[in-house]
N, CA, C and O atoms as a CHARMM CRD file, in Angstrom:
* protein
*
  260
    1    1 MET  N     15.11200  14.82300  16.41800 PROA 1      0.00000
    2    1 MET  CA    14.81900  15.30800  15.08100 PROA 1      0.00000
    3    1 MET  C     13.33800  15.04700  14.78700 PROA 1      0.00000
    4    1 MET  O     12.81600  13.97000  15.07100 PROA 1      0.00000
    5    2 GLN  N     12.67900  16.05200  14.21600 PROA 2      0.00000
    6    2 GLN  CA    11.26300  15.95800  13.87800 PROA 2      0.00000
    7    2 GLN  C     11.08100  15.13200  12.60100 PROA 2      0.00000
    8    2 GLN  O     11.87000  15.26500  11.66600 PROA 2      0.00000
    9    3 PRO  N     10.05900  14.28800  12.55100 PROA 3      0.00000
   10    3 PRO  CA     9.79700  13.56200  11.29900 PROA 3      0.00000
   11    3 PRO  C      9.33700  14.53600  10.21900 PROA 3      0.00000
   12    3 PRO  O      8.65500  15.52200  10.50000 PROA 3      0.00000
   13    4 VAL  N      9.71400  14.24700   9.00500 PROA 4      0.00000
   14    4 VAL  CA     9.34100  15.09400   7.87700 PROA 4      0.00000
   15    4 VAL  C      7.97500  14.63800   7.36900 PROA 4      0.00000
   16    4 VAL  O      7.77000  13.46200   7.07000 PROA 4      0.00000
   17    5 MET  N      7.05600  15.58000   7.27900 PROA 5      0.00000
   18    5 MET  CA     5.72200  15.27400   6.77000 PROA 5      0.00000
   19    5 MET  C      5.70700  15.51300   5.25900 PROA 5      0.00000
   20    5 MET  O      6.08400  16.58600   4.78600 PROA 5      0.00000
   21    6 VAL  N      5.27700  14.52500   4.52700 PROA 6      0.00000
   22    6 VAL  CA     5.23300  14.62900   3.06800 PROA 6      0.00000
   23    6 VAL  C      3.77300  14.63300   2.63200 PROA 6      0.00000
   24    6 VAL  O      3.00500  13.73700   2.98200 PROA 6      0.00000
   25    7 SER  N      3.40500  15.64300   1.87300 PROA 7      0.00000
   26    7 SER  CA     2.04400  15.73800   1.35900 PROA 7      0.00000
   27    7 SER  C      1.93800  14.96100   0.05900 PROA 7      0.00000
   28    7 SER  O      2.88800  14.92300  -0.72200 PROA 7      0.00000
   29    8 PRO  N      0.79500  14.34400  -0.17900 PROA 8      0.00000
   30    8 PRO  CA     0.62800  13.63600  -1.45800 PROA 8      0.00000
   31    8 PRO  C      0.61400  14.63700  -2.61700 PROA 8      0.00000
   32    8 PRO  O      0.18400  15.78000  -2.46300 PROA 8      0.00000
   33    9 THR  N      1.08800  14.19000  -3.76300 PROA 9      0.00000
   34    9 THR  CA     1.06000  15.04000  -4.95400 PROA 9      0.00000
   35    9 THR  C     -0.38200  15.16200  -5.45000 PROA 9      0.00000
   36    9 THR  O     -1.25900  14.40800  -5.02900 PROA 9      0.00000
   37   10 GLU  N     -0.61300  16.11600  -6.34300 PROA 10     0.00000
   38   10 GLU  CA    -1.95300  16.25700  -6.92100 PROA 10     0.00000
   39   10 GLU  C     -2.34500  14.99500  -7.68000 PROA 10     0.00000
   40   10 GLU  O     -3.50900  14.59200  -7.66700 PROA 10     0.00000
   41   11 PHE  N     -1.37200  14.37300  -8.34200 PROA 11     0.00000
   42   11 PHE  CA    -1.62500  13.11800  -9.05100 PROA 11     0.00000
   43   11 PHE  C     -2.09300  12.05900  -8.05500 PROA 11     0.00000
   44   11 PHE  O     -3.09300  11.38300  -8.29800 PROA 11     0.00000
   45   12 GLU  N     -1.38900  11.91100  -6.95100 PROA 12     0.00000
   46   12 GLU  CA    -1.75300  10.91600  -5.93400 PROA 12     0.00000
   47   12 GLU  C     -3.12800  11.20500  -5.33400 PROA 12     0.00000
   48   12 GLU  O     -3.89800  10.28300  -5.06400 PROA 12     0.00000
   49   13 GLN  N     -3.42900  12.47100  -5.13000 PROA 13     0.00000
   50   13 GLN  CA    -4.74500  12.84000  -4.60500 PROA 13     0.00000
   51   13 GLN  C     -5.84500  12.45000  -5.59200 PROA 13     0.00000
   52   13 GLN  O     -6.89600  11.94700  -5.19400 PROA 13     0.00000
   53   14 LEU  N     -5.59400  12.68500  -6.87700 PROA 14     0.00000
   54   14 LEU  CA    -6.59700  12.37500  -7.88800 PROA 14     0.00000
   55   14 LEU  C     -6.83700  10.87600  -7.99800 PROA 14     0.00000
   56   14 LEU  O     -7.98800  10.44200  -8.03300 PROA 14     0.00000
   57   15 VAL  N     -5.77900  10.08000  -8.05300 PROA 15     0.00000
   58   15 VAL  CA    -5.99500   8.63300  -8.19400 PROA 15     0.00000
   59   15 VAL  C     -6.70900   8.06600  -6.95900 PROA 15     0.00000
   60   15 VAL  O     -7.46700   7.10200  -7.06300 PROA 15     0.00000
   61   16 LYS  N     -6.46300   8.66900  -5.79700 PROA 16     0.00000
   62   16 LYS  CA    -7.19100   8.24500  -4.59800 PROA 16     0.00000
   63   16 LYS  C     -8.66800   8.61300  -4.72600 PROA 16     0.00000
   64   16 LYS  O     -9.54500   7.81100  -4.40400 PROA 16     0.00000
   65   17 GLN  N     -8.93400   9.82700  -5.19700 PROA 17     0.00000
   66   17 GLN  CA   -10.30400  10.29600  -5.39100 PROA 17     0.00000
   67   17 GLN  C    -11.04100   9.42100  -6.41100 PROA 17     0.00000
   68   17 GLN  O    -12.21700   9.10300  -6.23400 PROA 17     0.00000
   69   18 LEU  N    -10.33300   9.03500  -7.48000 PROA 18     0.00000
   70   18 LEU  CA   -10.92600   8.19300  -8.52000 PROA 18     0.00000
   71   18 LEU  C    -10.95600   6.71000  -8.12300 PROA 18     0.00000
   72   18 LEU  O    -11.53400   5.87800  -8.82200 PROA 18     0.00000
   73   19 ARG  N    -10.32200   6.40400  -6.99000 PROA 19     0.00000
   74   19 ARG  CA   -10.24500   5.02600  -6.46800 PROA 19     0.00000
   75   19 ARG  C     -9.58700   4.08400  -7.47900 PROA 19     0.00000
   76   19 ARG  O    -10.06400   2.98000  -7.73800 PROA 19     0.00000
   77   20 LEU  N     -8.47100   4.56400  -8.03900 PROA 20     0.00000
   78   20 LEU  CA    -7.74500   3.76700  -9.02500 PROA 20     0.00000
   79   20 LEU  C     -6.57000   3.05400  -8.37500 PROA 20     0.00000
   80   20 LEU  O     -5.92400   3.58900  -7.47400 PROA 20     0.00000
   81   21 LYS  N     -6.30700   1.86000  -8.83400 PROA 21     0.00000
   82   21 LYS  CA    -5.10000   1.12400  -8.45200 PROA 21     0.00000
   83   21 LYS  C     -4.08900   1.33200  -9.58500 PROA 21     0.00000
   84   21 LYS  O     -4.48300   1.55600 -10.72900 PROA 21     0.00000
   85   22 PRO  N     -2.79900   1.25900  -9.27700 PROA 22     0.00000
   86   22 PRO  CA    -1.78100   1.51600 -10.31100 PROA 22     0.00000
   87   22 PRO  C     -1.99400   0.72800 -11.60600 PROA 22     0.00000
   88   22 PRO  O     -1.74100   1.25200 -12.69100 PROA 22     0.00000
   89   23 GLN  N     -2.44800  -0.50200 -11.51000 PROA 23     0.00000
   90   23 GLN  CA    -2.64500  -1.30800 -12.72000 PROA 23     0.00000
   91   23 GLN  C     -3.81500  -0.80300 -13.56900 PROA 23     0.00000
   92   23 GLN  O     -3.96800  -1.22300 -14.71700 PROA 23     0.00000
   93   24 ASN  N     -4.64400   0.09600 -13.01900 PROA 24     0.00000
   94   24 ASN  CA    -5.77700   0.64200 -13.76300 PROA 24     0.00000
   95   24 ASN  C     -5.56300   2.07400 -14.24500 PROA 24     0.00000
   96   24 ASN  O     -6.42800   2.62000 -14.93100 PROA 24     0.00000
   97   25 TYR  N     -4.44500   2.69100 -13.90900 PROA 25     0.00000
   98   25 TYR  CA    -4.20100   4.08800 -14.29100 PROA 25     0.00000
   99   25 TYR  C     -4.33500   4.29100 -15.79500 PROA 25     0.00000
  100   25 TYR  O     -5.03100   5.20600 -16.23600 PROA 25     0.00000
  101   26 ALA  N     -3.68200   3.45400 -16.58000 PROA 26     0.00000
  102   26 ALA  CA    -3.62500   3.64900 -18.03600 PROA 26     0.00000
  103   26 ALA  C     -4.99000   3.50500 -18.70100 PROA 26     0.00000
  104   26 ALA  O     -5.18700   4.00100 -19.81000 PROA 26     0.00000
  105   27 ASN  N     -5.93300   2.83500 -18.04400 PROA 27     0.00000
  106   27 ASN  CA    -7.26100   2.62400 -18.62200 PROA 27     0.00000
  107   27 ASN  C     -8.25300   3.71400 -18.24500 PROA 27     0.00000
  108   27 ASN  O     -9.39700   3.68300 -18.69800 PROA 27     0.00000
  109   28 SER  N     -7.84200   4.67100 -17.43100 PROA 28     0.00000
  110   28 SER  CA    -8.75000   5.71400 -16.96800 PROA 28     0.00000
  111   28 SER  C     -8.70200   6.91800 -17.90100 PROA 28     0.00000
  112   28 SER  O     -7.69100   7.61500 -17.98400 PROA 28     0.00000
  113   29 LEU  N     -9.80500   7.15200 -18.59600 PROA 29     0.00000
  114   29 LEU  CA    -9.88900   8.30000 -19.50200 PROA 29     0.00000
  115   29 LEU  C     -9.85100   9.60600 -18.71600 PROA 29     0.00000
  116   29 LEU  O     -9.24400  10.58100 -19.16000 PROA 29     0.00000
  117   30 GLU  N    -10.49100   9.63000 -17.55900 PROA 30     0.00000
  118   30 GLU  CA   -10.49700  10.84600 -16.73800 PROA 30     0.00000
  119   30 GLU  C     -9.08800  11.18800 -16.25900 PROA 30     0.00000
  120   30 GLU  O     -8.69700  12.35500 -16.26800 PROA 30     0.00000
  121   31 LEU  N     -8.32800  10.18400 -15.84300 PROA 31     0.00000
  122   31 LEU  CA    -6.94900  10.41600 -15.40900 PROA 31     0.00000
  123   31 LEU  C     -6.09700  10.88700 -16.58700 PROA 31     0.00000
  124   31 LEU  O     -5.28500  11.80000 -16.43900 PROA 31     0.00000
  125   32 LYS  N     -6.27600  10.27700 -17.73700 PROA 32     0.00000
  126   32 LYS  CA    -5.50500  10.67100 -18.92900 PROA 32     0.00000
  127   32 LYS  C     -5.77000  12.12900 -19.28100 PROA 32     0.00000
  128   32 LYS  O     -4.83400  12.87800 -19.56300 PROA 32     0.00000
  129   33 ARG  N     -7.04100  12.54000 -19.26700 PROA 33     0.00000
  130   33 ARG  CA    -7.37700  13.92800 -19.59400 PROA 33     0.00000
  131   33 ARG  C     -6.75300  14.89300 -18.58500 PROA 33     0.00000
  132   33 ARG  O     -6.24200  15.94700 -18.96300 PROA 33     0.00000
  133   34 TRP  N     -6.79500  14.52900 -17.30100 PROA 34     0.00000
  134   34 TRP  CA    -6.19300  15.36700 -16.26700 PROA 34     0.00000
  135   34 TRP  C     -4.68500  15.48800 -16.52400 PROA 34     0.00000
  136   34 TRP  O     -4.11800  16.57600 -16.42200 PROA 34     0.00000
  137   35 CYS  N     -4.04700  14.37200 -16.85600 PROA 35     0.00000
  138   35 CYS  CA    -2.60200  14.38300 -17.11300 PROA 35     0.00000
  139   35 CYS  C     -2.26100  15.24700 -18.32500 PROA 35     0.00000
  140   35 CYS  O     -1.25800  15.96000 -18.31500 PROA 35     0.00000
  141   36 GLN  N     -3.08800  15.18900 -19.36600 PROA 36     0.00000
  142   36 GLN  CA    -2.84900  16.01500 -20.54500 PROA 36     0.00000
  143   36 GLN  C     -2.93900  17.50200 -20.19800 PROA 36     0.00000
  144   36 GLN  O     -2.15700  18.30700 -20.70400 PROA 36     0.00000
  145   37 ARG  N     -3.88100  17.86300 -19.34700 PROA 37     0.00000
  146   37 ARG  CA    -4.04700  19.27300 -18.95800 PROA 37     0.00000
  147   37 ARG  C     -2.95200  19.74400 -18.00700 PROA 37     0.00000
  148   37 ARG  O     -2.60000  20.92300 -18.00800 PROA 37     0.00000
  149   38 ASN  N     -2.41500  18.84700 -17.20300 PROA 38     0.00000
  150   38 ASN  CA    -1.49200  19.23000 -16.13300 PROA 38     0.00000
  151   38 ASN  C     -0.06200  18.72100 -16.32400 PROA 38     0.00000
  152   38 ASN  O      0.73700  18.75100 -15.38900 PROA 38     0.00000
  153   39 LYS  N      0.25700  18.25900 -17.51500 PROA 39     0.00000
  154   39 LYS  CA     1.55600  17.63100 -17.78300 PROA 39     0.00000
  155   39 LYS  C      2.74800  18.52800 -17.46300 PROA 39     0.00000
  156   39 LYS  O      3.80600  18.02500 -17.08400 PROA 39     0.00000
  157   40 ASN  N      2.60300  19.82300 -17.60600 PROA 40     0.00000
  158   40 ASN  CA     3.71500  20.74000 -17.36600 PROA 40     0.00000
  159   40 ASN  C      3.67800  21.37200 -15.97700 PROA 40     0.00000
  160   40 ASN  O      4.54700  22.16800 -15.62300 PROA 40     0.00000
  161   41 ARG  N      2.67000  21.01200 -15.20300 PROA 41     0.00000
  162   41 ARG  CA     2.48400  21.65300 -13.90500 PROA 41     0.00000
  163   41 ARG  C      2.59500  20.68500 -12.73800 PROA 41     0.00000
  164   41 ARG  O      2.98800  21.08900 -11.64300 PROA 41     0.00000
  165   42 CYS  N      2.26100  19.42400 -12.94400 PROA 42     0.00000
  166   42 CYS  CA     2.18500  18.44600 -11.85900 PROA 42     0.00000
  167   42 CYS  C      3.04000  17.22700 -12.16700 PROA 42     0.00000
  168   42 CYS  O      3.36500  16.93300 -13.31800 PROA 42     0.00000
  169   43 TYR  N      3.39100  16.52800 -11.09100 PROA 43     0.00000
  170   43 TYR  CA     4.09500  15.25100 -11.24200 PROA 43     0.00000
  171   43 TYR  C      3.14900  14.22500 -11.86000 PROA 43     0.00000
  172   43 TYR  O      2.01100  14.06900 -11.41600 PROA 43     0.00000
  173   44 ILE  N      3.62800  13.53300 -12.88300 PROA 44     0.00000
  174   44 ILE  CA     2.91900  12.41200 -13.49600 PROA 44     0.00000
  175   44 ILE  C      3.97400  11.33200 -13.73200 PROA 44     0.00000
  176   44 ILE  O      5.04100  11.62300 -14.27200 PROA 44     0.00000
  177   45 PRO  N      3.69200  10.09900 -13.33700 PROA 45     0.00000
  178   45 PRO  CA     4.67900   9.03500 -13.55000 PROA 45     0.00000
  179   45 PRO  C      5.09600   8.93300 -15.01900 PROA 45     0.00000
  180   45 PRO  O      4.26100   8.94200 -15.92300 PROA 45     0.00000
  181   46 GLU  N      6.38500   8.83700 -15.22700 PROA 46     0.00000
  182   46 GLU  CA     6.93300   8.79300 -16.58400 PROA 46     0.00000
  183   46 GLU  C      6.34700   7.64300 -17.39700 PROA 46     0.00000
  184   46 GLU  O      6.13800   7.77700 -18.60300 PROA 46     0.00000
  185   47 ARG  N      6.08600   6.52800 -16.75100 PROA 47     0.00000
  186   47 ARG  CA     5.51300   5.35600 -17.42400 PROA 47     0.00000
  187   47 ARG  C      4.19200   5.71800 -18.11300 PROA 47     0.00000
  188   47 ARG  O      3.93800   5.29200 -19.23900 PROA 47     0.00000
  189   48 LEU  N      3.35700   6.50200 -17.43100 PROA 48     0.00000
  190   48 LEU  CA     2.07800   6.90300 -18.02300 PROA 48     0.00000
  191   48 LEU  C      2.26900   7.88500 -19.15900 PROA 48     0.00000
  192   48 LEU  O      1.60900   7.78400 -20.19400 PROA 48     0.00000
  193   49 LEU  N      3.17400   8.83900 -18.97000 PROA 49     0.00000
  194   49 LEU  CA     3.45300   9.79500 -20.04100 PROA 49     0.00000
  195   49 LEU  C      3.86600   9.05200 -21.31200 PROA 49     0.00000
  196   49 LEU  O      3.40200   9.37400 -22.40600 PROA 49     0.00000
  197   50 GLN  N      4.73100   8.06800 -21.16000 PROA 50     0.00000
  198   50 GLN  CA     5.20700   7.29500 -22.31400 PROA 50     0.00000
  199   50 GLN  C      4.08100   6.46900 -22.91200 PROA 50     0.00000
  200   50 GLN  O      3.91700   6.43400 -24.13100 PROA 50     0.00000
  201   51 GLU  N      3.30600   5.80400 -22.06700 PROA 51     0.00000
  202   51 GLU  CA     2.23300   4.94400 -22.56300 PROA 51     0.00000
  203   51 GLU  C      1.19000   5.73800 -23.34000 PROA 51     0.00000
  204   51 GLU  O      0.66100   5.25100 -24.33900 PROA 51     0.00000
  205   52 TRP  N      0.89200   6.94400 -22.89600 PROA 52     0.00000
  206   52 TRP  CA    -0.11500   7.77600 -23.54500 PROA 52     0.00000
  207   52 TRP  C      0.48500   8.67800 -24.62000 PROA 52     0.00000
  208   52 TRP  O     -0.26100   9.36500 -25.31700 PROA 52     0.00000
  209   53 GLY  N      1.79800   8.69800 -24.77200 PROA 53     0.00000
  210   53 GLY  CA     2.43700   9.54400 -25.77800 PROA 53     0.00000
  211   53 GLY  C      2.33800  11.02500 -25.44200 PROA 53     0.00000
  212   53 GLY  O      2.27300  11.86400 -26.34100 PROA 53     0.00000
  213   54 ILE  N      2.32600  11.35000 -24.15100 PROA 54     0.00000
  214   54 ILE  CA     2.23900  12.74100 -23.71200 PROA 54     0.00000
  215   54 ILE  C      3.65400  13.28200 -23.55800 PROA 54     0.00000
  216   54 ILE  O      4.47700  12.69400 -22.85600 PROA 54     0.00000
  217   55 GLU  N      3.93100  14.39100 -24.20900 PROA 55     0.00000
  218   55 GLU  CA     5.25900  15.00400 -24.11400 PROA 55     0.00000
  219   55 GLU  C      5.19400  16.24500 -23.23900 PROA 55     0.00000
  220   55 GLU  O      4.34400  17.11500 -23.42900 PROA 55     0.00000
  221   56 VAL  N      6.09700  16.31200 -22.28800 PROA 56     0.00000
  222   56 VAL  CA     6.19600  17.45400 -21.38100 PROA 56     0.00000
  223   56 VAL  C      7.07400  18.50300 -22.03100 PROA 56     0.00000
  224   56 VAL  O      8.10700  18.17900 -22.61700 PROA 56     0.00000
  225   57 GLU  N      6.66200  19.77000 -21.92900 PROA 57     0.00000
  226   57 GLU  CA     7.47200  20.86900 -22.45700 PROA 57     0.00000
  227   57 GLU  C      8.56500  21.17000 -21.43500 PROA 57     0.00000
  228   57 GLU  O      8.29000  21.71200 -20.36400 PROA 57     0.00000
  229   58 LEU  N      9.79200  20.81900 -21.76700 PROA 58     0.00000
  230   58 LEU  CA    10.89900  20.94100 -20.81800 PROA 58     0.00000
  231   58 LEU  C     11.19600  22.38500 -20.45000 PROA 58     0.00000
  232   58 LEU  O     11.69400  22.64700 -19.35500 PROA 58     0.00000
  233   59 SER  N     10.90600  23.31900 -21.33100 PROA 59     0.00000
  234   59 SER  CA    11.20500  24.71400 -21.03600 PROA 59     0.00000
  235   59 SER  C     10.01200  25.43300 -20.39100 PROA 59     0.00000
  236   59 SER  O     10.09100  26.63400 -20.13200 PROA 59     0.00000
  237   60 TYR  N      8.92200  24.72600 -20.13200 PROA 60     0.00000
  238   60 TYR  CA     7.72400  25.32500 -19.56000 PROA 60     0.00000
  239   60 TYR  C      8.06000  25.98100 -18.22200 PROA 60     0.00000
  240   60 TYR  O      8.58200  25.32700 -17.31900 PROA 60     0.00000
  241   61 GLY  N      7.76600  27.24500 -18.10000 PROA 61     0.00000
  242   61 GLY  CA     7.99500  27.96000 -16.85300 PROA 61     0.00000
  243   61 GLY  C      9.43100  28.41300 -16.64200 PROA 61     0.00000
  244   61 GLY  O      9.72900  29.04800 -15.63000 PROA 61     0.00000
  245   62 ALA  N     10.32100  28.10400 -17.56400 PROA 62     0.00000
  246   62 ALA  CA    11.72100  28.48900 -17.42200 PROA 62     0.00000
  247   62 ALA  C     11.87100  29.97500 -17.69200 PROA 62     0.00000
  248   62 ALA  O     11.14600  30.55500 -18.50000 PROA 62     0.00000
  249   63 LEU  N     12.80600  30.56800 -17.01200 PROA 63     0.00000
  250   63 LEU  CA    13.09100  31.99300 -17.21900 PROA 63     0.00000
  251   63 LEU  C     13.87700  32.15900 -18.52500 PROA 63     0.00000
  252   63 LEU  O     14.72300  31.32200 -18.83900 PROA 63     0.00000
  253   64 PRO  N     13.61600  33.19800 -19.27200 PROA 64     0.00000
  254   64 PRO  CA    14.37500  33.41700 -20.50700 PROA 64     0.00000
  255   64 PRO  C     15.85500  33.63400 -20.20600 PROA 64     0.00000
  256   64 PRO  O     16.21700  34.25100 -19.20400 PROA 64     0.00000
  257   65 SER  N     16.69200  33.11900 -21.08100 PROA 65     0.00000
  258   65 SER  CA    18.14200  33.29100 -20.84000 PROA 65     0.00000
  259   65 SER  C     18.69300  34.49900 -21.54300 PROA 65     0.00000
  260   65 SER  O     19.88700  34.78100 -21.44200 PROA 65     0.00000
């Protein structure tokens, strides 16, 4: 069986680029702004969404019923 290759999420790529450690995520204004812009499009840890008071639109991208 072939090993499954997992690509990092855009969030993970950004925190690596910004050289942030998890304990510093909440203090990064640049990360917060990125999360606000991408909240409905990219994975963002729920802990950060709650800490920053960012609400995800649950119906974003959903097909009309």
